C-alpha positions as CSV (number, residue, x, y, z in Angstrom):
1,M,0.0,-0.1,0.0
2,E,2.8,2.4,0.7
3,V,4.1,2.1,-3.0
4,R,0.8,3.4,-4.2
5,R,1.1,6.6,-2.2
6,T,4.8,7.2,-3.2
7,L,4.5,6.4,-7.0
8,P,2.6,9.7,-7.9
9,F,5.3,11.5,-5.9
10,L,8.1,9.9,-7.8
11,V,6.5,10.3,-11.1
12,L,6.0,14.1,-10.5
13,L,9.5,14.3,-9.1
14,G,10.8,12.8,-12.4
15,L,8.7,15.1,-14.5
16,S,10.0,18.0,-12.5
17,A,13.7,17.0,-12.8
18,A,13.2,16.3,-16.4
19,G,12.0,19.8,-17.0
20,L,15.0,21.4,-15.0
21,S,17.2,20.2,-17.8
22,E,16.1,23.1,-19.9
23,K,17.7,26.2,-18.7
24,P,15.1,29.4,-18.5
25,I,16.0,32.1,-20.8
26,A,16.8,34.8,-17.8
27,C,19.5,37.3,-17.7
28,D,21.0,38.1,-14.4
29,P,21.8,41.8,-14.3
30,N,23.6,41.5,-11.0
31,A,26.0,39.2,-12.4
32,L,28.4,41.9,-13.6
33,S,29.8,44.7,-11.5
34,G,29.5,48.3,-13.1
35,S,33.0,48.1,-14.5
36,Q,32.3,44.6,-16.1
37,R,29.1,45.9,-17.4
38,E,30.9,48.8,-19.2
39,R,33.6,46.5,-20.5
40,H,30.8,44.0,-21.6
41,R,29.2,47.0,-23.5
42,A,32.4,48.2,-25.0
43,L,33.4,44.5,-26.5
44,G,29.8,44.2,-27.7
45,E,30.0,47.3,-29.7
46,E,33.4,46.0,-31.0
47,L,32.0,42.6,-32.0
48,R,29.1,44.2,-33.8
49,A,31.4,46.1,-36.0
50,A,33.3,43.0,-36.7
51,V,30.4,40.9,-37.9
52,A,31.0,39.9,-41.5
53,G,28.2,37.2,-41.7
54,R,26.3,34.7,-39.7
55,V,25.1,31.1,-40.1
56,E,21.8,30.1,-38.8
57,L,21.8,26.8,-36.7
58,A,19.1,24.8,-35.5
59,N,19.7,25.9,-32.0
60,G,21.4,29.3,-32.4
61,Y,23.9,31.3,-34.7
62,T,27.4,31.2,-35.8
63,L,28.9,34.7,-36.3
64,V,31.7,35.2,-38.6
65,L,33.9,38.0,-36.9
66,D,36.4,39.7,-39.2
67,L,39.0,41.3,-36.7
68,D,40.6,43.3,-39.5
69,R,37.6,45.5,-39.5
70,L,38.5,46.8,-36.0
71,P,41.1,49.5,-35.1
72,P,44.0,48.8,-32.8
73,D,43.3,49.3,-29.1
74,A,44.6,52.3,-27.2
75,A,48.1,50.5,-26.9
76,G,48.4,49.9,-30.7
77,F,47.5,46.2,-30.3
78,P,45.0,44.7,-32.7
79,F,41.7,43.3,-31.5
80,C,42.0,39.7,-31.1
81,V,40.5,36.3,-30.1
82,V,41.3,37.5,-26.5
83,E,38.8,40.0,-26.6
84,V,36.1,37.8,-28.0
85,A,36.8,35.2,-25.4
86,E,36.7,38.0,-22.7
87,W,33.2,39.0,-24.2
88,V,32.1,35.4,-23.9
89,D,33.2,35.2,-20.4
90,L,31.2,38.3,-19.5
91,E,28.1,37.2,-21.5
92,S,28.1,33.7,-20.0
93,R,27.8,35.2,-16.4
94,C,24.9,37.3,-17.0
95,C,23.2,34.9,-19.6
96,P,24.0,31.3,-18.4
97,F,21.5,29.8,-20.5
98,L,23.7,30.4,-23.6
99,E,26.4,28.1,-24.8
100,F,29.3,29.5,-26.6
101,G,32.0,28.1,-29.1
102,I,35.0,30.0,-30.4
103,E,36.7,28.6,-33.5
104,V,40.0,30.3,-34.8
105,P,40.9,29.2,-38.3
106,A,44.5,29.2,-39.6
107,K,45.4,32.8,-39.8
108,G,43.3,34.0,-36.7
109,R,41.8,37.2,-38.1
110,V,38.6,35.6,-38.8
111,V,36.9,34.1,-35.7
112,R,33.7,32.1,-35.8
113,L,31.6,32.8,-32.5
114,R,28.9,30.1,-31.8
115,L,26.1,31.2,-29.8
116,T,23.5,28.4,-28.9
117,G,21.0,27.2,-26.5
118,G,17.7,25.6,-25.7
119,K,14.4,26.5,-26.8
120,G,13.6,30.0,-27.4
121,V,17.1,31.1,-27.6
122,K,17.1,32.1,-31.3
123,P,14.4,34.7,-30.8
124,F,16.4,36.0,-27.8
125,L,19.6,36.2,-29.8
126,R,17.8,38.1,-32.6
127,T,16.1,40.6,-30.6
128,E,18.2,41.0,-27.2
129,L,21.9,40.4,-27.9
130,G,22.4,43.0,-30.6
131,L,25.1,40.9,-32.4
132,L,22.7,39.9,-35.2
133,D,22.0,43.2,-36.8
134,E,20.9,43.6,-40.5
135,G,24.4,44.4,-41.6
136,A,25.4,41.1,-41.0
137,S,22.6,39.4,-42.9
138,R,24.4,40.1,-46.1
139,G,26.5,37.0,-45.3
140,E,23.9,35.0,-43.9
141,R,23.5,31.3,-44.8
142,R,21.8,28.3,-43.1
143,D,23.3,25.1,-42.0
């Protein structure tokens, strides 16, 4: 008889646990300090300027970044994959539901930044992130 009382609870518990595997699309504005937020914003502007194309994926996008589109930093150094990784680090703190991948082909001046996630992440990326502007759509293709 005890099994009959606990079985519905276990089934509900199992369903709840299965639902937890999908991370909710919710940003945490408190995940970054003021200076980190400013750095994130500045890096985001640079990345937007570097977008040379995008590839639509089933669960997100890959952005093709041409780092030669960006001016050198204040010290005269070229923008590089280190700044892309820094933006990814900051973005992953405030948007933990996103998954990232950085690919650096042979010469390293073109970087592919993959942004993916669960259900609903593509509309979020299109409307909220701002890296998918209309200028990038000229190089868009679907995979």
